[in-house]
MARMAR-925040 format. One record per residue (C-alpha): y, x, z; residue in three letters. Coordinates in steps of 0.2 Angstrom, whole numbers, padded with zeros to 4 digits, always signed. Layout:
residues N
YXZALA
...
END
This chain:
residues 65
+0001-0001-0002MET
+0011+0015+0004ILE
+0005+0026-0010GLY
+0011+0010-0023THR
+0028+0009-0013LEU
+0031+0024-0016PHE
+0026+0024-0034LEU
+0036+0007-0037GLY
+0051+0016-0031PHE
+0053+0032-0036GLY
+0046+0023-0056LEU
+0061+0015-0053VAL
+0073+0031-0048LEU
+0064+0038-0066ILE
+0070+0023-0075ILE
+0089+0023-0066GLU
+0090+0040-0067GLY
+0088+0040-0086LEU
+0103+0029-0090VAL
+0115+0039-0080PHE
+0111+0054-0089ALA
+0107+0046-0107LEU
+0119+0033-0107ALA
+0132+0033-0098PRO
+0148+0027-0105SER
+0136+0012-0110ARG
+0133+0010-0093LEU
+0152+0005-0088GLU
+0150-0006-0103ASP
+0135-0014-0095VAL
+0144-0014-0079LEU
+0160-0025-0084GLU
+0146-0038-0095MET
+0140-0041-0077LEU
+0155-0043-0067ARG
+0163-0056-0082ARG
+0145-0065-0075MET
+0146-0082-0067PRO
+0136-0073-0049ILE
+0123-0088-0051GLU
+0118-0082-0068ALA
+0116-0066-0059ARG
+0106-0072-0045ARG
+0095-0078-0059VAL
+0092-0061-0066ILE
+0090-0053-0051GLY
+0077-0068-0046LEU
+0071-0066-0063GLY
+0067-0044-0062ALA
+0059-0048-0044MET
+0045-0059-0050THR
+0043-0051-0066LEU
+0039-0033-0054GLY
+0030-0045-0040LEU
+0016-0048-0054PHE
+0018-0032-0065LEU
+0011-0024-0046LEU
-0001-0036-0043TRP
-0011-0036-0061ILE
-0009-0014-0055ALA
-0016-0021-0041ASP
-0030-0029-0050ASN
-0033-0022-0065ALA
-0034-0005-0051GLY
-0023+0005-0058PHE
END
C-alpha cells in the first residue's frame, strides 16, 4: 500500500516536472485559462481526475502490476 502511494506520488512529480521543464510558457496560458474557468467547472474536473486516478489504481492493483 505505501509502495503504491510512493509510486503514484513519484509519477505525478515526474509528469509535473516534465510540464515545467518542456513548456513553461504554455503552463502560464493554462493557468490563465483555469483562472477564467468557473469554480464549479474546476471542481468537476478535479473530481473527475481523482475518480480516474482511483480507477487506474484499482485496475493496477487487481491486475497485479
